[in-house]
N, C-alpha and C positions, 0 to 999 in steps of 0.2 A: 620644181626646186631639184636640181641634179647636185649630188653629193660624189665627188671623187672616190673611188672605193681605194682604200689603202690595202697595203698586204697585211691581213689580219694576224697572219703568223709571227709578224714583227712589233706588235703592239704588245704591250703589258696588258695584264688581266684588267687592271682598273680602268684601261681606256677602253678595253671591249665592254666592259661592264657600263661605264659612262655612256657611251654612244648609243646604247640601246635604251637606256633609261632617259634621256634627252628626245630621244625620237617620239619615244611612247608618250611622255610628258607633252612634247608639242603638239602631237596630234590631239591628245586629251583636251589640251586649251584651245586648240584651232576649233574643235568641235564645240567646247562650252562657251565660245564666243559667238557662235551661231544663235545661242539661245538664251544666254543671260542677259538683260537689259543692263547696258553698260555705258560707260563713258571713258576715253582716252584722251591725252592732251593733242596728240598729230593725228590721230585717225577717226576722228568723229564718234557716234555712239549715240545713246539714247539720252534725252534730257531727264535729269532725275535718276539715271541707273547707278548701280555700284561703277567704282572705279575697277578695272578689269585686272585680275591678278592670275597666277598660276595655279598649277595643282598642289604645290607645297601646302598654299594657304588654306587649302581646303584641308588638307590632312594634318596639319599642326593648328588648326583653328576650327574651321566651321564645321567639320566632321562632330565636334564636339559640344560646339555653342548653340543653345537652343532658347526657347521662350523662359525656363528658368534660370534662373542667374546662378553660376558658379563664378568662383574665385578664380583670379590669374594663375595661382599655384595650383588649383586643382586641374584647370586647362591644361597647363604644362605635366602635370601628373599623367593626367588620362593621353596626352599626345606622346609622351615621353621626349619632349624636346620643346622649345620656347616659339612663340609665336611672336610677329610684329604688332602688339597690341595698339600703340598709336597709330600705326597706319591702317591696321583693319579698321578703327573708329573713323578716323579720317575719310576713310574709301568707302564708307556707308554699310557696311555688314555689320557691326556690333557697336552696342554702347559700353562702355567699361565706367563706373562711376564707384565711389565709396558707399559702402553700407551704411542705410540711415542710422543704424545705431553706432556706427565709427565716428567718434567727436573729435578726432585727430584733423589737424588743418590739413595737412599733407600725407594722406598714409600711403605706406609703399605699395608699387604698382602690384606684387604679388597680391595684396589684400583689396584689390579692385574687385567687385562682381562684376562678370561679362554677362552680357545677354544679346542673342542675335537677333537683329532688327530684320523687319518683314522683308526687308530686300536682302538681307542675308538669307533667311531661310528660304526663299525663293530660288537663290543661288545654289543653295545647299542640296535642295530638291533636284535639281540640275545635276550637278556634281556627282551625287550619289551612285548613279547606276553606269556612268561612262567609262569606269575602269573595266567593267564589264562588256560594253559596247566596243572599245577599242581591242580588248583582247580577241573577242569575236573576229574582228576585223584581222588581225593578225594571225588568226587560225586560217582564213581564209587565204590571205595573201602568202603567207609563209610557210603554210603546211600546219595541219593540227596536230601530226605526230612530232614534228620537230619542235613545236612550241610545248608539247608535252612532256618531250624529252629535256627540254630547257629547263623547266620548271621543278622537274624530278631532281635533277642536277644542281639545282640553286637550293632546293630544299635540302637535299643531303649535307650540304655546307651549312645553311642558315640555322637546321636543328641543334647545330652543335657550336654557334655564336650565341654571344651575351644576349639572353631574353630581353633585355631591359632597353635594347636597340629601338627607335622610333621604325614607324613604315616607311618615312621619307627622309631626304636628306635633310640636316637642319640649315637654318639660316646661317650663313659665314658670319664670323665675327671679325674684329680687326685682325688684318694679318692673313683675312681669308682662310682661317683654321676651322675644322669641323669637329675635332675631338671635344673640346670642352663644352660645347653647344649640345652635344649628344649624349653625355651622360648626366645623370640626376645628380643633385647638390652633393650627396654625400661621395660619389664617386669620383666628383670632380677633386675633391680633395685628398683622395687617394689613388687617382690613378697612375700607374706605373710604380706606386710604391710597394707593391707585393701584400700590402696589408688587407686586400679582398682578393677574392677570386669570384670571378662573374658566373653566373650560373647561366649552362647551356639552356637554350628554348625548350629543345625537346622535339620530336617528331610531330607530335599532336599538335603543336601550338603553332607549327609552320605549315600544317597540312592543306589548308584552305586558302591561303595565302594568294592573292593574285600575283601576276608577274612582276609589275614595278617593285612592289613593296620588298619582294625579295631580292631582287635587283639593289635596291636601295640599301636593305641590311647588308648585304656582301659587299658592296662598295664602300659604306660606311666603316664596316670593320676592317677592311683595308686602310682606308684612310686614318684612322684611329692609330693603327700600328705604324703607320709610316709616319704620323705626327707625333707620336712620341718618343722618334728617334730623330727625326729629320730638322735641320734650321729653319725649313720655309714649310708651308702647306702644300698638300697635295694640289689644291686648285693652281697655285703660282707655278708649282714646279711642272705640272702637266702642260698647263695652258702659256707660259711664258718662257721658263728657262730651256724646256725643248727646243725653242724657236729661236732664239736668240743667242749670239755667241760675243767674242770680243770684236768682229768685224764690224757689227752693228746691223738693227735692222730697223725700216721705216716704221715708224709707229703707227701710221696710217694702214700698213700692210697687216699689221697683228688681228685684227676683227676677221678678216678672210681667212687667213692661215689658220687661227685658231677656232674661229666659231663662238667667239665671245664677244659680247659685245664692247663698244669704245668704254663705256661707263666700268663695267667689270673691270676689264684692261688697265684703265688709270688706276684703280685701287691697288692691282697687284704689281705694276711697274713703280708706281709712288711708293709703296712699301719696300720694293727691291732697292730702291734709289735712298730712301732714309736707313736702309741698313747696310749700304757700301756696296750693294752687290751688284748695282746698275748705276749708269749715268746716259744722261740724255746730252745730246749734242745737236747743233745746228745742221741742216742737210747743206749740198754744194750751195756755193753764192746762187743767187738768184732764185733759190728754191724754198718754199716756206714751210716743208714738211720738216720734223724732226726725226731723230735716228736714238733708238734705246741700244747700248752695248754693254755686254757683262765687263764688270771688273774682274781681276784675276780672281779674287774672293768668290766673285758670283759663278765664274768659270767652273771653281772648286765645289762650289756648292751644286751645280747644276750635275756635274759627275757624280758627285756622293748620291743625289736624288734617283738617277738612273740605276747606280749598284744598288741601292737600297730596294728600288721596287723590284728588282731581280731577285735579292735576296730575299725580299717576304713572300714572293710567289714559291721560290722552292720551300721556305717555311710552311706555305700552305700545302705543298705536295707532302710533306713529311706528317704534318699535323692531321688533315682530313682526308689523306691518303692519294697517293698517284693518279690511280684510277678516276677520283671523283673529279679533281682538278684538272685533270688532261680530258675529261669527258665532258667538264663545264667549258673549256676553252673549245672544244670541238664543236659545240652545241652554239656557241655565240659566235664563231669565226664566220659563219656562212651568211650572217644578218649583217655584217659589216662590210663583206666585201668578197673576191674571189669569183665574183658571176662571168670574169672575162672580157665583159664589155667597159669598163673602166667607170661602171655607174654602181654607187653602194645600193643593196636592195633596201637599206633605210631612206633611201628618198622619196619612196613613195609615201611614207609616213609622215614626213616633213612637208609634204605638198600643202599650201594654204587653200583656203577658200579665195577667189576672186576679190570678194569685198572685205577678208580679213586684213588685220593691220601688217601680218608677216609677207602679204602679197606686194607691200608698198614700199619694203625695206630692202638694202642690198642682200643678195643671196648669199650665206656661207658654202666654202668649197669643202668641208669638214665640221664635225659637230666636236663639242670641247672634250678634252681628254679626260676632264673633270667638271662636272655640274658646277657652274657658278651661282648659286642659290643666292640672292642678295636680299637686302630688307625693302629694296625697291617695289617688291611683288613676288618675289619667289621664283621667277623665271629661271630656267636649267640653262639659260646662256647669259645671264647677267643682264637681261633687256629691262 
């Protein structure tokens, strides 16, 4: 699977972080698919297996769900973000039931007791060591010294970030926003109000964190800062607004250009349409494809988002130190492009096994500039 190598110097920091996280996640998922008895709608599987899901669902659910029941609220507290309880129940990983002592007819979801099913526990045993396995592959592939340097620079940033950030990106809510889903209930009410100061994680808390968790924390912190000021989510700005203009773009071209699934793009373009930022139009006579085009308001929003990303990166230089942010970019850029052959080094990370489901779908030309983690299973490209 060959990705076109962009000029990483032209990409915002958020896109560099995103492409590394997405590539790591896809490699993690491809390996998990080989070992977890599973089923899918279009690509076969094992009868009676769990429905296949992505790394995010391990980190926001099955890492904490076990034989002993815990409430949904406690699960969210441990993961520091929410999970798709209904989905994980339907897909065979957990049970979620009211406590026998709870006499209410319809208790709120937060009070339901979650317990891992035997199939879910078996999947968790396979997921648990995979982060270390994929990290070791990346050291062999990209260089142990280079990966150690990247992790050191990520730790320098993450040690100064809010200690309550989760170890994964949250499932995106309506409008594909990250921020409210990433914050505990109290901070959801006060985010941006100045009433509460986030406590830095500190160097000790991030010292042993693996690469994808560090990348997710840095990327999520950047997204939260962006979304507290922008009119649209970073997922929409990065994956749609940067590709669409007033002339229009064929809807069917967007999945390849963005690296995002058609389902994820349908949510994004639909949101833009309802906000008057984009319109859909028919293609030329005799053609069945549609065009999505930005309105003038959409163009202004896109321009504002580009400027805001630049401003945030400038703020990070001032806040965390120019040497730290410049060094972080310098460690990320060789993973994205610049090899001289037009092929991104991350191509090797996302190469599917011949019998994997990704081997049978159309190959992207790029990876998302912001992960599209949806309720559908947490895949980083919205699959």
